[in-house]
C-alpha positions in Angstrom: -52.6 -141.7 31.8 -51.3 -138.3 30.9 -49.5 -137.1 27.8 -45.9 -137.4 29.1 -46.6 -141.0 30.2 -48.2 -141.8 26.8 -45.1 -140.5 25.0 -42.9 -142.6 27.2 -45.0 -145.7 26.4 -44.9 -144.8 22.7 -41.1 -145.0 22.8 -41.2 -148.5 24.3 -43.8 -149.7 21.8 -41.7 -148.3 18.9 -38.7 -150.6 19.7 -40.0 -153.8 18.1 -41.1 -151.7 15.0 -37.6 -150.3 14.8 -36.1 -153.8 14.7 -38.6 -155.2 12.3 -38.3 -152.4 9.8 -34.5 -152.3 10.1 -34.4 -155.9 8.8 -36.9 -155.4 6.0 -35.2 -155.8 2.6 -36.4 -152.5 1.2 -34.4 -149.3 0.4 -36.9 -147.2 2.4 -36.2 -149.1 5.6 -33.2 -146.9 6.4 -35.3 -143.7 6.2 -38.2 -145.3 8.2 -35.8 -146.4 11.0 -34.2 -143.0 11.1 -37.6 -141.5 11.3 -38.8 -143.8 14.1 -35.6 -143.1 16.1 -35.8 -139.3 15.5 -39.4 -139.4 16.6 -38.5 -141.3 19.7 -35.6 -138.9 20.5 -38.0 -136.0 20.2 -40.5 -137.6 22.5 -37.7 -138.2 25.0 -37.3 -134.5 25.3 -41.0 -133.6 24.9 -42.3 -135.9 27.6 -39.9 -134.5 30.2 -40.7 -130.9 29.2 -44.4 -131.5 29.3 -44.3 -133.4 32.6 -42.5 -130.4 34.2 -44.4 -127.7 32.4 -47.8 -129.2 33.1 -46.9 -130.4 36.5 -47.6 -134.0 35.5 -44.6 -135.8 36.9 -45.5 -139.3 38.1 -43.6 -142.2 39.6 -44.4 -144.2 36.4 -42.8 -141.5 34.3 -39.8 -141.1 36.6 -39.1 -144.8 36.3 -40.1 -145.6 32.7 -38.7 -142.4 31.0 -35.0 -143.3 31.4 -35.8 -147.0 30.8 -37.5 -146.2 27.5 -34.6 -144.1 26.5 -32.0 -146.7 27.3 -34.0 -149.5 25.6 -34.4 -147.5 22.4 -30.7 -146.3 22.3 -29.3 -149.8 23.2 -31.5 -151.5 20.6 -30.5 -149.0 17.9 -26.8 -149.3 18.7 -27.1 -153.1 18.6 -28.7 -152.8 15.2 -25.9 -150.5 14.0 -23.2 -152.9 15.3 -24.9 -155.7 13.3 -25.2 -153.5 10.2 -21.7 -152.1 10.2 -19.8 -155.2 11.6 -16.8 -153.0 12.2 -14.8 -152.3 15.3 -14.9 -148.5 14.7 -18.7 -148.6 15.2 -18.7 -151.4 17.8 -16.3 -149.9 20.3 -18.0 -146.5 20.7 -21.4 -148.2 20.7 -20.3 -150.6 23.5 -18.8 -147.7 25.5 -22.2 -145.9 25.3 -24.2 -149.1 26.3 -21.7 -150.0 29.1 -21.9 -146.5 30.5 -25.7 -146.6 30.6 -25.6 -149.8 32.6 -23.0 -148.5 35.0 -24.8 -145.2 35.6 -28.2 -146.8 35.9 -26.9 -149.1 38.6 -25.1 -146.2 40.3 -28.2 -144.1 40.4 -30.2 -147.0 41.8 -27.6 -147.6 44.5 -27.3 -143.9 45.4 -31.1 -143.7 45.6 -31.1 -146.5 48.2 -28.6 -144.4 50.2 -30.8 -141.4 49.9 -28.2 -139.6 47.8 -29.7 -139.7 44.3 -29.3 -135.9 43.8 -25.5 -136.4 43.9 -25.8 -138.3 40.6 -28.4 -136.2 38.9 -28.3 -135.5 35.2 -25.5 -133.0 34.3 -25.1 -130.7 31.3 -22.4 -133.0 30.0 -25.0 -135.8 30.2 -27.5 -133.8 28.3 -24.9 -132.9 25.6 -24.0 -136.6 25.4 -27.7 -137.5 24.9 -28.1 -134.9 22.1 -24.9 -136.0 20.2 -25.9 -139.7 20.6 -29.4 -139.2 19.4 -28.2 -137.3 16.3 -25.4 -139.8 15.7 -27.8 -142.8 15.8 -30.4 -141.1 13.6 -27.7 -140.2 11.0 -26.2 -143.7 11.0 -29.6 -145.4 10.7 -30.2 -143.1 7.7 -26.9 -144.0 6.1 -26.5 -147.5 4.7 -23.2 -149.4 4.7 -20.7 -148.6 3.5 -20.5 -145.0 4.8 -19.9 -143.0 1.6 -21.8 -139.8 2.3 -21.5 -136.7 4.5 -24.5 -138.0 6.5 -22.7 -141.2 7.4 -19.4 -139.5 8.1 -21.2 -136.9 10.3 -22.9 -139.8 12.1 -19.6 -141.5 12.8 -18.1 -138.3 14.0 -21.0 -137.7 16.4 -20.9 -141.3 17.6 -17.3 -140.7 18.6 -18.2 -137.4 20.2 -20.9 -139.2 22.1 -18.5 -141.9 23.3 -16.1 -139.2 24.6 -18.9 -137.3 26.3 -20.2 -140.6 27.7 -16.8 -141.3 29.3 -16.6 -137.7 30.6 -20.1 -137.8 32.1 -19.4 -141.2 33.7 -16.3 -139.8 35.3 -18.3 -136.9 36.7 -21.0 -139.2 38.1 -18.4 -141.6 39.6 -16.4 -138.8 41.0 -19.5 -137.4 42.7 -20.4 -140.9 44.1 -16.8 -141.8 45.0 -17.1 -140.9 48.7 -19.8 -143.5 49.0 -18.1 -146.0 46.7 -14.6 -145.8 48.1 -13.4 -149.1 49.6 -11.8 -146.9 52.3 -15.0 -145.2 53.3 -16.3 -146.5 56.6 -20.1 -147.1 56.8 -22.0 -144.9 59.1 
């Protein structure tokens, strides 16, 4: 067990705590949930940085790092959908969750073809992740109804995340299209 893998596992372990604290009937639960999510977002960056910097990349980390990220993000978005109960939060949240499912399946399929590098993480994907992490943190911090600059900024970043999500999905699908095309003949 190395530090990057420990950080990845920590993110997975934090998910049930995020859910439990979110539903506690205390005013401080918003701040605690935002703190948990912000910590998880920081460890998402930190574990990758440390794994590369310390040359501690492992098959465990390569598999579980993106899984931990997707579990944390999808869980937080589902909590926000439940909290806000409004189409203007639900639609961008479902776009983000749906994209994660599509791109995860695409990466797995391309890896089976030996072409995983053609769907590697792009700069748009990284910008999407940063905007999404900030949006979710701010929205977890802002109770309903949204009546503060924190909540409004969170909503704005959620929509930016959804736009970047669609853009990055387009880039990934375009890169994989030669292998996905129904007109492509198998080798």
